[in-house]
C-alpha positions as CSV (number, residue, x, y, z in Angstrom):
1,M,-32.3,-26.2,6.9
2,I,-30.6,-23.2,5.1
3,T,-30.2,-23.6,1.5
4,P,-28.1,-20.8,-0.1
5,R,-28.7,-20.1,-3.5
6,A,-26.0,-18.7,-6.0
7,A,-26.6,-14.9,-6.2
8,L,-28.0,-12.9,-9.0
9,P,-27.0,-9.8,-10.8
10,E,-30.2,-8.3,-9.2
11,D,-28.8,-8.9,-5.6
12,A,-26.0,-6.3,-6.3
13,A,-27.5,-3.7,-4.3
14,E,-28.1,-6.3,-1.1
15,L,-24.5,-7.5,-1.2
16,V,-23.4,-4.1,-1.2
17,R,-25.7,-3.3,1.9
18,L,-24.5,-6.5,3.6
19,R,-20.8,-5.5,2.8
20,R,-21.4,-2.2,4.6
21,L,-22.9,-3.8,7.6
22,M,-20.0,-6.3,7.6
23,F,-17.4,-3.2,7.6
24,F,-19.6,-1.7,10.4
25,A,-19.1,-4.7,12.5
26,M,-15.4,-5.0,11.9
27,N,-14.8,-1.4,13.1
28,G,-18.1,0.2,14.7
29,H,-18.1,2.9,12.1
30,D,-20.9,3.2,9.4
31,Q,-19.2,4.6,6.1
32,P,-21.7,5.2,3.4
33,G,-20.0,6.6,0.2
34,S,-19.5,6.7,-3.6
35,W,-17.6,3.2,-2.8
36,E,-21.3,1.4,-2.5
37,Q,-22.3,2.6,-6.0
38,D,-19.0,1.4,-7.4
39,A,-19.4,-1.9,-5.5
40,E,-22.8,-2.3,-6.9
41,V,-21.9,-1.7,-10.5
42,M,-18.9,-4.2,-10.1
43,A,-21.0,-6.9,-8.5
44,R,-23.7,-6.8,-11.3
45,R,-21.0,-7.4,-13.9
46,E,-19.3,-10.0,-12.1
47,L,-22.3,-11.8,-11.4
48,S,-23.7,-11.8,-14.9
49,G,-22.8,-14.2,-17.8
50,P,-22.9,-18.1,-17.8
51,E,-19.8,-18.2,-15.8
52,P,-19.7,-15.4,-13.0
53,A,-16.2,-14.3,-12.6
54,M,-17.1,-13.8,-8.6
55,G,-18.6,-16.4,-6.4
56,A,-21.6,-15.1,-4.2
57,F,-24.1,-17.4,-2.3
58,V,-26.9,-15.9,-0.5
59,V,-29.8,-16.8,2.1
60,D,-33.2,-14.6,1.4
61,G,-34.5,-13.0,4.2
62,N,-38.2,-13.7,5.6
63,A,-38.7,-10.8,7.7
64,A,-41.4,-8.3,6.9
65,G,-41.0,-5.6,4.5
66,A,-39.1,-5.3,1.0
67,P,-37.2,-8.6,-0.4
68,H,-33.9,-8.5,1.2
69,L,-31.1,-10.9,1.5
70,A,-30.6,-12.5,5.1
71,A,-26.7,-13.2,4.7
72,C,-24.1,-13.7,1.9
73,A,-20.6,-15.1,1.4
74,V,-18.8,-13.7,-1.5
75,G,-15.1,-14.3,-3.1
76,R,-13.2,-14.8,-6.1
77,V,-10.6,-17.2,-7.7
78,E,-7.2,-15.8,-8.5
79,E,-4.4,-17.4,-10.7
80,R,-0.9,-17.2,-9.7
81,L,2.2,-18.8,-11.0
82,P,1.8,-22.5,-10.0
83,A,3.9,-23.8,-7.0
84,P,4.9,-27.4,-5.7
85,G,2.0,-27.4,-3.1
86,H,-0.6,-25.7,-5.6
87,P,0.0,-26.8,-9.0
88,S,-3.2,-25.4,-10.4
89,G,-2.0,-21.9,-9.2
90,R,-5.8,-21.1,-8.4
91,F,-6.3,-19.7,-4.9
92,G,-9.6,-18.3,-3.6
93,F,-10.1,-15.4,-1.4
94,V,-13.4,-14.8,0.5
95,F,-13.8,-11.0,0.8
96,S,-17.3,-11.0,2.3
97,V,-19.2,-12.7,4.6
98,C,-22.2,-11.1,6.5
99,T,-25.4,-11.9,8.3
100,D,-27.9,-9.3,8.7
101,P,-28.3,-8.6,12.6
102,R,-32.0,-9.6,12.4
103,Y,-30.7,-13.3,11.4
104,R,-27.7,-13.9,13.1
105,G,-27.1,-17.1,15.1
106,R,-28.9,-19.3,12.9
107,G,-26.1,-20.8,10.5
108,H,-26.5,-18.4,7.7
109,A,-22.7,-17.6,7.6
110,R,-21.6,-21.2,7.9
111,A,-24.3,-22.2,5.2
112,T,-23.2,-19.6,2.7
113,T,-19.5,-20.1,3.3
114,Q,-19.7,-23.6,2.8
115,A,-21.4,-23.1,-0.6
116,L,-18.7,-20.9,-1.6
117,L,-16.2,-23.3,-0.6
118,G,-17.7,-25.7,-3.1
119,W,-17.5,-23.1,-5.5
120,F,-13.9,-22.7,-5.1
121,A,-13.4,-26.4,-5.2
122,E,-15.5,-26.9,-8.5
123,R,-12.9,-24.2,-9.8
124,G,-9.7,-26.0,-8.7
125,A,-8.7,-23.6,-6.0
126,T,-6.1,-25.6,-3.7
127,R,-5.9,-23.0,-0.8
128,I,-8.7,-20.6,0.5
129,D,-7.6,-17.3,2.3
130,L,-9.6,-14.8,4.1
131,H,-9.5,-12.3,7.0
132,A,-11.4,-13.1,10.0
133,T,-12.8,-10.9,12.7
134,D,-12.7,-12.0,16.2
135,D,-16.5,-12.9,16.2
136,A,-15.8,-14.9,13.0
137,E,-12.8,-17.0,13.9
138,A,-14.5,-20.0,15.6
139,L,-16.7,-20.5,12.5
140,Y,-13.8,-20.4,9.9
141,R,-11.5,-22.6,12.2
142,S,-14.6,-25.0,12.3
143,L,-14.6,-25.2,8.7
144,G,-11.0,-26.1,8.7
145,F,-9.2,-22.8,8.3
146,T,-5.8,-22.2,10.1
147,E,-3.1,-19.7,10.1
148,H,-1.2,-19.5,7.1
149,S,1.8,-17.0,7.3
150,T,2.2,-13.5,8.3
151,A,0.4,-11.3,5.8
152,L,1.9,-7.9,5.2
153,S,0.3,-5.1,3.0
154,L,0.9,-1.8,1.5
155,D,-1.3,1.1,1.0
156,L,-0.1,2.7,-2.1
157,R,-2.5,5.5,-1.6
158,S,0.0,6.7,0.9
159,H,3.3,5.4,-0.1
160,P,5.5,7.7,-1.8
161,A,6.2,5.8,-4.9
162,A,2.9,6.0,-5.8
163,G,2.9,9.7,-6.5
């Protein structure tokens, strides 16, 4: 049985390592950079204190070598104006789920994601959103995720109004 634990500020570097692996799995490109240091600082801050601003659940790795994480699921609650179907106005967003390749196929992503869903529920979130890769879609569907709407986004770095 896999028992995830809540991530601690000391897990920040490993959460970033897994996030980098997630991006590599998504697009086939390893993209190290200054974003990693910024992400680690943010993760430490967001996981600190008695009520962390970010939900993160991990499974410790057991392979030989330095201590490491086998998997993680990370997200946060955002507040929007309440709506008829979502009177609390609290929505969850899952932005990082990754299993180290050494541990894939053992249920780690499911276990950490289920723990994160529980964390969202405890905080009154009424809908959880995420972006799924083709490889992970079956897992999320088995947890009850379905299509919600057409998502559009705008990268302000390349938008004329941002200059």
